[in-house]
Phi, psi and omega in degrees: 000131182294144175264128185259138182298321185274354177078009180274159178255121180294150180261359180238156169291157186292342177253019184253129175284159170288159179294137182244135174229142180232127176242124182271144176058046177296322173243103189291345180286336179286156174303319175205141177217148181225127167263116188244121178247128174230097191064232178264004172274126184234125182238136169253114179251121181237137177247131175232152178260129177282157181285342180206166176287162176305151185300335182276359176281145172300147184299325183258027182298141176261359182257156177254188182212146176234122180244150179225144173231150186225139176207146171266124177287153185307323182269011184279344182242168185294329170245146188306128176271119184292134179297142179267074187289336181265018180109161183295137177277179188305312182294319179296318178299320179297317179293319179300318179296319178299313181295312183297314181294324178296314181293320178296328179294337180271352185248136170274101187294333176290318178290329177299323182086181185287068182231134176252125181242136174254133176246110179261121180247107180253128179273112178276327176212129185252120174220048178086148176070029185291323181289322177294316178297325179293321178297314181295312179296319179298322179294318179297314180295323181295316178297317179297320179295315179298318179301319181287324177294324176295316180298329180276355182078017180271320178256112186231157171303153188302322183284353180250001182281152177288152174286167178300322180294319178296320177296319182293320182281336177072025182249036184240135177250130182292135176289156177261123179275146173290168180300319180292317179297320179296316179295318179297320181289321176302317180288338174285322180289315179238085185295330185223140173282157188230139174212158180221153178207152180268149178226138181224159178252116180238113180051047177070013176242141181272127179241142183259144170057073186286124168274186186299315183293319176295318180298321181290343177263351186284140174283326177204150177216162179209164177257135181240000000 
């Protein structure tokens, strides 16, 4: 049995995850939103569609883009977390890059088409594993957003998309995909689901899904 620095007794087995709950459309104004609870860690992941691709994309690009932002809300920690009003600081930027790159790795940007999606991951309550929970919540919200864009005729297979001239003239009507075609295209855009979890070494024993107290006792930890 691992010896803990703080002297507390864990309530879970070392290979046991915290309880997970997912609520869909917590904020209905977003294209897709997920309230994700993992123990006492609570993440709100919202996906919105941008009106255009990033400025550094070619004008006639056939590929899309997925961007992610991450923030701790002031009341998410035991002492107030100061808002980063002048932009994300170094640690936050590092976490944002991890989330964004992870989500982009799960998406076929060519199959997505010329669509830019933002995934905002806000930590409502932090009790360890917030970046891993954000990746998992972001993936669920991203799949839901893609499904809805397909249903609206916005995200289409490459051979069914309008040409640049048709888009400019505005005389193009989106085709309606059958249920099977829609499912196939969704799976082409997001071929694999993505999840993340933290693992730590405490007194030479491996522990899964570190909350704050476990993390504070860990000699080393990593994200899987």
